[in-house]
C-alpha atoms as a printed R data frame, in Angstrom:
    type eleno elety resid chain resno       x       y       z
1   ATOM     1    CA   MET     A     1 -17.349  16.986   8.753
2   ATOM     2    CA   THR     A     2 -14.167  17.815  10.624
3   ATOM     3    CA   ARG     A     3 -12.225  15.243  12.623
4   ATOM     4    CA   LEU     A     4  -9.449  15.346  15.226
5   ATOM     5    CA   ASP     A     5  -7.600  12.037  15.348
6   ATOM     6    CA   VAL     A     6  -4.453  11.186  13.392
7   ATOM     7    CA   ALA     A     7  -3.018   8.236  11.498
8   ATOM     8    CA   PRO     A     8  -1.753   5.260  13.537
9   ATOM     9    CA   PRO     A     9   1.979   4.600  13.737
10  ATOM    10    CA   ALA     A    10   3.476   2.179  11.230
11  ATOM    11    CA   SER     A    11   3.779  -0.572  13.855
12  ATOM    12    CA   GLU     A    12  -0.008  -0.585  14.178
13  ATOM    13    CA   GLY     A    13  -0.620  -1.998  10.688
14  ATOM    14    CA   PRO     A    14  -3.755  -3.906   9.701
15  ATOM    15    CA   ILE     A    15  -4.215  -7.614  10.036
16  ATOM    16    CA   ASP     A    16  -4.404  -9.684   6.850
17  ATOM    17    CA   CYS     A    17  -7.981  -9.303   5.628
18  ATOM    18    CA   ASP     A    18  -7.633 -10.681   2.082
19  ATOM    19    CA   GLY     A    19 -10.134 -13.318   0.986
20  ATOM    20    CA   PRO     A    20 -13.701 -13.935   2.234
21  ATOM    21    CA   ARG     A    21 -14.043 -13.497   5.979
22  ATOM    22    CA   ALA     A    22 -15.962 -11.617   8.655
23  ATOM    23    CA   LEU     A    23 -14.014  -8.913  10.454
24  ATOM    24    CA   ILE     A    24 -16.161  -7.017  12.964
25  ATOM    25    CA   VAL     A    25 -15.313  -3.377  13.659
26  ATOM    26    CA   GLU     A    26 -17.102  -1.931  16.681
27  ATOM    27    CA   ALA     A    27 -18.073   1.741  16.447
28  ATOM    28    CA   ARG     A    28 -16.177   4.042  18.802
29  ATOM    29    CA   GLU     A    29 -17.144   7.474  20.099
30  ATOM    30    CA   VAL     A    30 -14.991  10.324  18.802
31  ATOM    31    CA   PRO     A    31 -14.628  14.090  19.376
32  ATOM    32    CA   LEU     A    32 -15.232  16.553  16.563
33  ATOM    33    CA   GLY     A    33 -13.582  19.940  16.259
34  ATOM    34    CA   GLY     A    34 -16.037  22.835  16.470
35  ATOM    35    CA   VAL     A    35 -18.915  20.653  17.687
36  ATOM    36    CA   ARG     A    36 -19.983  20.277  21.278
37  ATOM    37    CA   GLY     A    37 -22.605  17.973  22.721
38  ATOM    38    CA   MET     A    38 -22.916  15.805  19.603
39  ATOM    39    CA   GLU     A    39 -22.835  12.033  19.759
40  ATOM    40    CA   VAL     A    40 -20.583  10.789  16.966
41  ATOM    41    CA   HIS     A    41 -19.386   7.223  16.365
42  ATOM    42    CA   ARG     A    42 -16.735   6.038  13.890
43  ATOM    43    CA   THR     A    43 -16.132   2.666  12.261
44  ATOM    44    CA   LEU     A    44 -13.688   3.690   9.511
45  ATOM    45    CA   PRO     A    45 -10.771   4.044   9.609
46  ATOM    46    CA   HIS     A    46  -9.703   1.363  12.079
47  ATOM    47    CA   ARG     A    47  -6.122   0.252  12.689
48  ATOM    48    CA   SER     A    48  -7.070  -3.193  11.389
49  ATOM    49    CA   LEU     A    49  -9.159  -1.810   8.533
50  ATOM    50    CA   PRO     A    50  -7.914   1.497   7.080
51  ATOM    51    CA   MET     A    51 -10.024   1.344   3.899
52  ATOM    52    CA   VAL     A    52 -12.699  -0.586   2.010
53  ATOM    53    CA   GLY     A    53 -11.955   0.049  -1.641
54  ATOM    54    CA   ALA     A    54 -11.585   3.840  -1.843
55  ATOM    55    CA   TRP     A    55 -13.844   4.349   1.214
56  ATOM    56    CA   CYS     A    56 -11.592   5.640   4.001
57  ATOM    57    CA   PHE     A    57 -13.954   7.175   6.585
58  ATOM    58    CA   LEU     A    58 -17.387   6.474   8.091
59  ATOM    59    CA   ASP     A    59 -18.938   8.513  10.894
60  ATOM    60    CA   ARG     A    60 -22.463   8.270  12.276
61  ATOM    61    CA   PHE     A    61 -23.760  11.400  14.000
62  ATOM    62    CA   GLY     A    62 -26.986  10.579  15.791
63  ATOM    63    CA   PRO     A    63 -29.674   9.686  16.411
64  ATOM    64    CA   GLN     A    64 -30.029  12.631  18.789
65  ATOM    65    CA   ASP     A    65 -31.554  16.054  19.268
66  ATOM    66    CA   THR     A    66 -28.743  18.527  18.736
67  ATOM    67    CA   LEU     A    67 -27.684  21.891  17.363
68  ATOM    68    CA   MET     A    68 -24.946  21.345  14.758
69  ATOM    69    CA   ARG     A    69 -22.604  24.237  14.054
70  ATOM    70    CA   VAL     A    70 -19.535  23.047  12.132
71  ATOM    71    CA   GLU     A    71 -17.722  26.189  11.019
72  ATOM    72    CA   PRO     A    72 -15.673  26.383   7.791
73  ATOM    73    CA   HIS     A    73 -12.943  23.764   7.634
74  ATOM    74    CA   PRO     A    74 -10.751  22.363   4.854
75  ATOM    75    CA   HIS     A    75 -10.391  19.105   2.907
76  ATOM    76    CA   ILE     A    76  -7.882  17.757   0.403
77  ATOM    77    CA   GLY     A    77  -7.666  14.519  -1.583
78  ATOM    78    CA   LEU     A    78 -11.167  13.192  -0.951
79  ATOM    79    CA   GLN     A    79 -14.896  13.248  -1.667
80  ATOM    80    CA   THR     A    80 -17.386  13.774   1.157
81  ATOM    81    CA   VAL     A    81 -20.565  11.699   0.901
82  ATOM    82    CA   THR     A    82 -23.369  12.905   3.166
83  ATOM    83    CA   TRP     A    83 -26.290  10.473   3.561
84  ATOM    84    CA   PRO     A    84 -28.931  11.745   6.030
85  ATOM    85    CA   ILE     A    85 -31.287   9.431   7.914
86  ATOM    86    CA   ILE     A    86 -33.222  12.021   9.952
87  ATOM    87    CA   GLY     A    87 -33.109  15.817   9.906
88  ATOM    88    CA   GLU     A    88 -31.816  18.599   7.683
89  ATOM    89    CA   VAL     A    89 -28.362  20.179   7.488
90  ATOM    90    CA   ARG     A    90 -27.335  23.291   5.572
91  ATOM    91    CA   HIS     A    91 -24.164  22.799   3.518
92  ATOM    92    CA   ARG     A    92 -22.156  25.775   2.238
93  ATOM    93    CA   ASP     A    93 -18.806  25.598   0.471
94  ATOM    94    CA   ALA     A    94 -16.111  27.522  -1.377
95  ATOM    95    CA   VAL     A    95 -17.444  26.727  -4.865
96  ATOM    96    CA   GLY     A    96 -20.660  28.620  -4.062
97  ATOM    97    CA   SER     A    97 -22.936  25.753  -3.000
98  ATOM    98    CA   ASP     A    98 -25.665  26.548  -0.471
99  ATOM    99    CA   VAL     A    99 -28.042  23.613  -0.106
100 ATOM   100    CA   VAL     A   100 -30.102  21.858   2.555
101 ATOM   101    CA   VAL     A   101 -29.131  18.215   2.964
102 ATOM   102    CA   ARG     A   102 -32.221  16.007   3.378
103 ATOM   103    CA   PRO     A   103 -32.875  12.245   3.659
104 ATOM   104    CA   GLY     A   104 -32.998  10.524   0.280
105 ATOM   105    CA   ALA     A   105 -30.693  13.004  -1.458
106 ATOM   106    CA   LEU     A   106 -26.972  12.539  -2.031
107 ATOM   107    CA   ASN     A   107 -24.700  15.505  -1.424
108 ATOM   108    CA   LEU     A   108 -21.253  14.880  -2.881
109 ATOM   109    CA   MET     A   109 -18.345  17.288  -2.478
110 ATOM   110    CA   THR     A   110 -15.060  16.657  -4.286
111 ATOM   111    CA   SER     A   111 -12.164  18.489  -2.678
112 ATOM   112    CA   GLY     A   112  -9.486  17.973  -5.309
113 ATOM   113    CA   ALA     A   113  -6.441  19.979  -4.207
114 ATOM   114    CA   GLY     A   114  -8.473  21.909  -1.646
115 ATOM   115    CA   ILE     A   115 -11.902  23.126  -0.590
116 ATOM   116    CA   ALA     A   116 -13.584  24.480   2.541
117 ATOM   117    CA   HIS     A   117 -17.175  24.015   3.719
118 ATOM   118    CA   SER     A   118 -19.474  24.409   6.713
119 ATOM   119    CA   GLU     A   119 -22.387  22.376   8.092
120 ATOM   120    CA   TYR     A   120 -25.229  23.837  10.198
121 ATOM   121    CA   SER     A   121 -28.376  22.068  11.319
122 ATOM   122    CA   VAL     A   122 -31.505  23.912  10.129
123 ATOM   123    CA   GLY     A   123 -33.026  26.295  12.696
124 ATOM   124    CA   GLU     A   124 -31.688  27.985  15.808
125 ATOM   125    CA   GLY     A   125 -32.284  25.181  18.296
126 ATOM   126    CA   PRO     A   126 -31.712  21.439  18.671
127 ATOM   127    CA   ILE     A   127 -33.423  19.220  16.082
128 ATOM   128    CA   PRO     A   128 -33.610  15.439  15.563
129 ATOM   129    CA   LEU     A   129 -30.527  14.543  13.560
130 ATOM   130    CA   ASP     A   130 -29.038  11.280  12.289
131 ATOM   131    CA   ALA     A   131 -26.761  10.825   9.283
132 ATOM   132    CA   LEU     A   132 -23.805   9.006   7.782
133 ATOM   133    CA   GLN     A   133 -20.738  10.992   6.769
134 ATOM   134    CA   LEU     A   134 -18.368   9.073   4.500
135 ATOM   135    CA   TRP     A   135 -15.165   9.931   2.666
136 ATOM   136    CA   VAL     A   136 -13.830   8.488  -0.576
137 ATOM   137    CA   ALA     A   137 -10.083   8.806  -1.216
138 ATOM   138    CA   LEU     A   138  -9.294  10.345  -4.602
139 ATOM   139    CA   PRO     A   139  -6.823   8.613  -6.932
140 ATOM   140    CA   GLU     A   140  -3.696  10.298  -8.250
141 ATOM   141    CA   SER     A   141  -5.508  11.236 -11.455
142 ATOM   142    CA   ARG     A   142  -8.046  13.442  -9.608
143 ATOM   143    CA   ARG     A   143  -6.683  14.478  -6.241
144 ATOM   144    CA   HIS     A   144  -4.798  17.536  -7.541
145 ATOM   145    CA   GLY     A   145  -7.747  18.857  -9.578
146 ATOM   146    CA   GLU     A   146 -10.398  21.501  -9.055
147 ATOM   147    CA   PRO     A   147 -13.035  21.268  -6.295
148 ATOM   148    CA   ALA     A   148 -16.663  20.477  -7.153
149 ATOM   149    CA   PHE     A   149 -20.075  19.832  -5.620
150 ATOM   150    CA   GLU     A   150 -23.077  17.889  -6.887
151 ATOM   151    CA   ARG     A   151 -26.476  16.884  -5.563
152 ATOM   152    CA   HIS     A   152 -28.611  13.929  -6.650
153 ATOM   153    CA   GLU     A   153 -32.225  13.583  -5.507
154 ATOM   154    CA   ASP     A   154 -33.371  10.851  -7.921
155 ATOM   155    CA   LEU     A   155 -31.067   7.907  -7.270
156 ATOM   156    CA   PRO     A   156 -31.542   4.561  -9.038
157 ATOM   157    CA   VAL     A   157 -32.887   1.514  -7.190
158 ATOM   158    CA   LEU     A   158 -31.945  -2.149  -7.650
159 ATOM   159    CA   ASP     A   159 -34.784  -4.617  -7.019
160 ATOM   160    CA   LEU     A   160 -33.483  -7.405  -4.766
161 ATOM   161    CA   GLY     A   161 -36.752  -9.382  -4.712
162 ATOM   162    CA   GLU     A   162 -39.113 -10.278  -1.849
163 ATOM   163    CA   GLY     A   163 -39.877  -6.592  -1.329
164 ATOM   164    CA   ALA     A   164 -36.215  -5.681  -0.730
165 ATOM   165    CA   ASP     A   165 -34.264  -3.165  -2.755
166 ATOM   166    CA   ALA     A   166 -31.059  -1.118  -2.795
167 ATOM   167    CA   VAL     A   167 -30.690   2.615  -3.373
168 ATOM   168    CA   VAL     A   168 -27.443   2.919  -5.356
169 ATOM   169    CA   VAL     A   169 -25.902   6.047  -3.854
170 ATOM   170    CA   MET     A   170 -22.431   5.819  -5.415
171 ATOM   171    CA   GLY     A   171 -20.914   3.641  -8.115
172 ATOM   172    CA   THR     A   172 -22.353   0.352  -9.374
173 ATOM   173    CA   LEU     A   173 -24.385  -2.476  -7.843
174 ATOM   174    CA   GLY     A   174 -25.400  -5.292 -10.167
175 ATOM   175    CA   GLU     A   175 -26.321  -3.544 -13.404
176 ATOM   176    CA   VAL     A   176 -27.504  -0.340 -11.688
177 ATOM   177    CA   VAL     A   177 -25.259   2.730 -11.829
178 ATOM   178    CA   SER     A   178 -25.549   5.894  -9.716
179 ATOM   179    CA   PRO     A   179 -25.346   9.260 -11.547
180 ATOM   180    CA   ALA     A   180 -22.842  10.498  -8.950
181 ATOM   181    CA   THR     A   181 -19.312  11.157 -10.169
182 ATOM   182    CA   VAL     A   182 -16.791   8.532  -9.040
183 ATOM   183    CA   HIS     A   183 -13.093   8.259  -9.833
184 ATOM   184    CA   THR     A   184 -12.395   4.651  -8.836
185 ATOM   185    CA   PRO     A   185 -14.560   1.497  -9.156
186 ATOM   186    CA   ILE     A   186 -16.737   1.560  -6.010
187 ATOM   187    CA   VAL     A   187 -20.227   1.072  -4.651
188 ATOM   188    CA   GLY     A   188 -22.153   2.730  -1.841
189 ATOM   189    CA   ALA     A   189 -25.757   1.550  -1.477
190 ATOM   190    CA   GLU     A   190 -28.525   1.572   1.105
191 ATOM   191    CA   LEU     A   191 -30.061  -1.909   1.376
192 ATOM   192    CA   ARG     A   192 -33.703  -1.814   2.505
193 ATOM   193    CA   LEU     A   193 -34.706  -5.148   4.011
194 ATOM   194    CA   PRO     A   194 -38.308  -6.021   4.895
195 ATOM   195    CA   ALA     A   195 -39.018  -8.200   7.900
196 ATOM   196    CA   GLY     A   196 -38.696 -11.948   7.652
197 ATOM   197    CA   VAL     A   197 -37.163 -12.470   4.202
198 ATOM   198    CA   THR     A   198 -33.698 -13.527   3.076
199 ATOM   199    CA   VAL     A   199 -32.136 -11.130   0.583
200 ATOM   200    CA   ARG     A   200 -29.330 -11.977  -1.854
201 ATOM   201    CA   VAL     A   201 -27.119  -9.037  -2.868
202 ATOM   202    CA   PRO     A   202 -24.856  -9.385  -5.948
203 ATOM   203    CA   LEU     A   203 -21.144  -8.685  -5.433
204 ATOM   204    CA   ARG     A   204 -17.987  -8.678  -7.578
205 ATOM   205    CA   PRO     A   205 -15.393 -11.251  -6.440
206 ATOM   206    CA   GLU     A   206 -12.475  -8.931  -7.259
207 ATOM   207    CA   TRP     A   207 -13.848  -6.162  -5.023
208 ATOM   208    CA   GLU     A   208 -13.810  -5.927  -1.224
209 ATOM   209    CA   TYR     A   209 -16.970  -5.151   0.750
210 ATOM   210    CA   ALA     A   210 -18.292  -4.148   4.150
211 ATOM   211    CA   LEU     A   211 -21.764  -3.728   5.687
212 ATOM   212    CA   TYR     A   212 -22.840  -1.142   8.266
213 ATOM   213    CA   GLY     A   213 -26.197  -1.138  10.078
214 ATOM   214    CA   MET     A   214 -28.281   2.015   9.737
215 ATOM   215    CA   THR     A   215 -31.554   0.989  11.422
216 ATOM   216    CA   GLY     A   216 -32.714  -2.320  12.829
217 ATOM   217    CA   THR     A   217 -30.588  -5.480  12.981
218 ATOM   218    CA   ALA     A   218 -29.712  -7.870  10.178
219 ATOM   219    CA   GLU     A   219 -28.046 -11.270  10.134
220 ATOM   220    CA   VAL     A   220 -25.296 -11.582   7.516
221 ATOM   221    CA   GLU     A   221 -24.378 -14.946   6.021
222 ATOM   222    CA   THR     A   222 -20.600 -14.639   6.278
223 ATOM   223    CA   GLY     A   223 -19.589 -18.230   5.540
224 ATOM   224    CA   ALA     A   224 -16.673 -17.745   7.946
225 ATOM   225    CA   ASP     A   225 -15.962 -17.332  11.646
226 ATOM   226    CA   ALA     A   226 -16.275 -13.740  12.852
227 ATOM   227    CA   VAL     A   227 -13.147 -11.978  14.136
228 ATOM   228    CA   ASN     A   228 -13.305  -8.855  16.282
229 ATOM   229    CA   ALA     A   229 -10.977  -6.252  14.743
230 ATOM   230    CA   ASP     A   230  -9.521  -5.194  18.104
231 ATOM   231    CA   ALA     A   231  -9.119  -8.700  19.516
232 ATOM   232    CA   ALA     A   232  -7.688 -10.002  16.250
233 ATOM   233    CA   ARG     A   233  -4.593  -7.859  16.764
234 ATOM   234    CA   ARG     A   234  -3.661  -9.969  19.771
235 ATOM   235    CA   PRO     A   235  -1.917 -13.202  18.704
236 ATOM   236    CA   GLY     A   236  -3.806 -16.375  19.559
237 ATOM   237    CA   THR     A   237  -7.211 -14.698  19.913
238 ATOM   238    CA   PRO     A   238  -9.849 -17.192  18.719
239 ATOM   239    CA   ALA     A   239 -12.598 -16.222  16.309
240 ATOM   240    CA   GLU     A   240 -16.260 -16.419  17.240
241 ATOM   241    CA   PRO     A   241 -17.446 -19.580  15.500
242 ATOM   242    CA   GLY     A   242 -20.398 -19.466  13.147
243 ATOM   243    CA   SER     A   243 -21.335 -18.663   9.586
244 ATOM   244    CA   THR     A   244 -23.509 -15.613  10.421
245 ATOM   245    CA   ALA     A   245 -22.903 -12.304  12.151
246 ATOM   246    CA   SER     A   246 -25.235  -9.532  13.266
247 ATOM   247    CA   VAL     A   247 -24.909  -5.993  11.924
248 ATOM   248    CA   ASP     A   248 -26.538  -2.911  13.451
249 ATOM   249    CA   HIS     A   249 -25.651   0.735  14.146
250 ATOM   250    CA   THR     A   250 -22.883  -0.287  16.563
251 ATOM   251    CA   ARG     A   251 -20.729  -2.228  14.114
252 ATOM   252    CA   LEU     A   252 -19.375  -2.719  10.625
253 ATOM   253    CA   ILE     A   253 -18.697  -6.156   9.132
254 ATOM   254    CA   TYR     A   254 -15.862  -6.429   6.623
255 ATOM   255    CA   LEU     A   255 -16.359  -9.294   4.157
256 ATOM   256    CA   GLY     A   256 -13.051  -9.247   2.284
257 ATOM   257    CA   ARG     A   257 -12.806 -10.279  -1.341
258 ATOM   258    CA   GLY     A   258 -13.737 -13.382  -3.323
259 ATOM   259    CA   ARG     A   259 -17.546 -13.253  -3.004
260 ATOM   260    CA   ASP     A   260 -20.096 -13.084  -5.800
261 ATOM   261    CA   HIS     A   261 -22.981 -12.419  -3.399
262 ATOM   262    CA   VAL     A   262 -23.944 -11.977   0.236
263 ATOM   263    CA   GLU     A   263 -27.198 -12.951   1.945
264 ATOM   264    CA   LEU     A   264 -28.900 -10.939   4.686
265 ATOM   265    CA   ARG     A   265 -32.015 -11.434   6.767
266 ATOM   266    CA   SER     A   266 -33.794  -9.204   9.284
267 ATOM   267    CA   ASP     A   267 -36.600 -10.450  11.515
268 ATOM   268    CA   GLY     A   268 -37.882  -6.940  12.161
269 ATOM   269    CA   GLY     A   269 -36.749  -5.103   9.033
270 ATOM   270    CA   ALA     A   270 -33.521  -3.137   8.636
271 ATOM   271    CA   ARG     A   271 -31.587  -0.633   6.570
272 ATOM   272    CA   VAL     A   272 -27.949  -1.528   5.928
273 ATOM   273    CA   PHE     A   273 -25.296   0.488   4.080
274 ATOM   274    CA   LEU     A   274 -23.077  -1.484   1.691
275 ATOM   275    CA   LEU     A   275 -19.539  -0.230   1.025
276 ATOM   276    CA   GLY     A   276 -17.324  -1.789  -1.591
277 ATOM   277    CA   GLY     A   277 -14.866  -1.335  -4.372
278 ATOM   278    CA   GLU     A   278 -11.674  -2.289  -6.091
279 ATOM   279    CA   PRO     A   279  -8.752  -2.201  -3.628
280 ATOM   280    CA   PHE     A   280  -7.359   1.324  -3.700
281 ATOM   281    CA   GLU     A   281  -4.326   2.124  -5.835
282 ATOM   282    CA   ALA     A   282  -2.079   3.488  -3.067
283 ATOM   283    CA   ASP     A   283  -1.461   3.720   0.646
284 ATOM   284    CA   ILE     A   284  -2.784   6.986   2.066
285 ATOM   285    CA   VAL     A   285  -1.683   9.335   4.814
286 ATOM   286    CA   MET     A   286  -4.779  10.577   6.611
287 ATOM   287    CA   TRP     A   287  -4.766  13.299   9.255
288 ATOM   288    CA   TRP     A   288  -7.497  15.683  10.415
289 ATOM   289    CA   ASN     A   289  -9.480  16.522   7.247
290 ATOM   290    CA   PHE     A   290  -6.712  15.708   4.796
291 ATOM   291    CA   VAL     A   291  -6.032  12.626   2.669
292 ATOM   292    CA   GLY     A   292  -2.582  12.627   1.081
293 ATOM   293    CA   ARG     A   293   0.349  10.361   0.319
294 ATOM   294    CA   SER     A   294   3.115  11.737   2.552
295 ATOM   295    CA   HIS     A   295   3.794  13.540   5.821
296 ATOM   296    CA   ASP     A   296   5.208  16.545   3.986
297 ATOM   297    CA   GLU     A   297   2.070  16.891   1.879
298 ATOM   298    CA   ILE     A   298  -0.092  17.011   5.010
299 ATOM   299    CA   VAL     A   299   2.191  19.597   6.624
300 ATOM   300    CA   GLU     A   300   1.951  21.769   3.505
301 ATOM   301    CA   ALA     A   301  -1.862  21.608   3.505
302 ATOM   302    CA   ARG     A   302  -2.050  22.464   7.209
303 ATOM   303    CA   GLU     A   303   0.242  25.459   6.791
304 ATOM   304    CA   ALA     A   304  -1.819  26.672   3.837
305 ATOM   305    CA   TRP     A   305  -5.042  26.502   5.861
306 ATOM   306    CA   GLU     A   306  -3.531  28.305   8.836
307 ATOM   307    CA   ALA     A   307  -2.171  30.998   6.513
308 ATOM   308    CA   GLN     A   308  -5.651  31.419   4.952
309 ATOM   309    CA   ALA     A   309  -4.168  30.641   1.550
310 ATOM   310    CA   PRO     A   310  -6.457  30.948  -1.500
311 ATOM   311    CA   ARG     A   311  -6.061  27.207  -2.105
312 ATOM   312    CA   PHE     A   312  -9.178  26.480  -0.008
313 ATOM   313    CA   GLY     A   313 -11.328  29.410  -1.130
314 ATOM   314    CA   THR     A   314 -13.942  31.185   0.973
315 ATOM   315    CA   VAL     A   315 -17.164  29.564   2.156
316 ATOM   316    CA   ILE     A   316 -20.236  31.414   0.905
317 ATOM   317    CA   ASP     A   317 -21.957  33.754   3.416
318 ATOM   318    CA   HIS     A   318 -19.325  33.216   6.108
319 ATOM   319    CA   GLY     A   319 -17.099  35.802   7.730
320 ATOM   320    CA   PRO     A   320 -13.783  35.158   9.484
321 ATOM   321    CA   GLU     A   321 -15.082  32.215  11.532
322 ATOM   322    CA   ARG     A   322 -13.233  28.978  10.812
323 ATOM   323    CA   ILE     A   323 -11.938  25.878  12.575
324 ATOM   324    CA   PRO     A   324  -8.190  26.104  13.226
325 ATOM   325    CA   ALA     A   325  -6.046  23.080  12.438
326 ATOM   326    CA   PRO     A   326  -4.941  21.082  15.477
327 ATOM   327    CA   PRO     A   327  -1.221  20.734  16.218
328 ATOM   328    CA   LEU     A   328   0.613  18.037  14.305
329 ATOM   329    CA   PRO     A   329   1.851  15.097  16.359
330 ATOM   330    CA   GLY     A   330   5.500  14.966  17.368
331 ATOM   331    CA   VAL     A   331   6.213  12.106  14.966
332 ATOM   332    CA   ARG     A   332   6.079  11.767  11.192
333 ATOM   333    CA   LEU     A   333   2.712  10.666   9.866
334 ATOM   334    CA   THR     A   334   2.844   7.252   8.241
335 ATOM   335    CA   PRO     A   335   0.641   5.596   5.612
336 ATOM   336    CA   ARG     A   336  -2.403   3.528   6.461
337 ATOM   337    CA   ARG     A   337  -1.163   0.289   4.919
338 ATOM   338    CA   ARG     A   338  -3.581  -1.567   2.685
339 ATOM   339    CA   ARG     A   339  -4.329  -5.232   3.071
340 ATOM   340    CA   GLY     A   340  -2.567  -7.730   0.778
């Protein structure tokens, strides 16, 4: 999905998030190029939390009744992970993919050096629609390669006991491995929590993790005072005391590193998305739909898209319609600095 905001200036770097903690990122409403009348909320990136492992972007569009028409637009340096909750979206791209995205199926597009795609809701009128759109930054070893697309409808499930389980969408959770192609050590998993039980989820101490609420509300055993990501940037702001924090569709909770498990409980039942991974290998420069390493690289990609260069290909069954790149800001784009 296309986006309009740009990287924060260097002076707006993240707070120190290393080690176990609870950093709360409140979702914020954002505009999307080429889409009108859609309710979209973003939790990643945040100035205090640019990435979680290789995960660099998380949007939630919905729940709502809407007509989605996202015309062809470009990507570089990333994988798009589409995880529907309600509704169906038609995905078409420049490697010839033409599929309907449905709940329970993973649709994974790897941009490499460049790809273009479009997203249309199914039908000619508004439909119920709710989904997560996530991006994974590609490492140096893959970001200059060829584009690709894959779909997985039979994803493995980790039994968490007490009727709870986890659909392993990307990467590895416990001993369960998703068939999806990954290029850095990560995990993306949907945790399905029944009402009234405490669930223990295995983690890797050397990885960093975050939790985002999909449906319902869950209490997370953080073992640390919760810090609001916006308030934490103001010196002297106290944390909210307590060893638990609530997670729902309005917020993401970053847990840092150094944990071998996390416990969750939901009185009414909930679905929670777990993000995690090894801290990423490099700082990234992120602007519009591009993930790179420098300002000049982003400028080059923008110019190529505006010039309709063959780098991005042609989206199947589309004519000349496309989303133009927004103007670059009047300052040099700077990296989203990783935590320590």
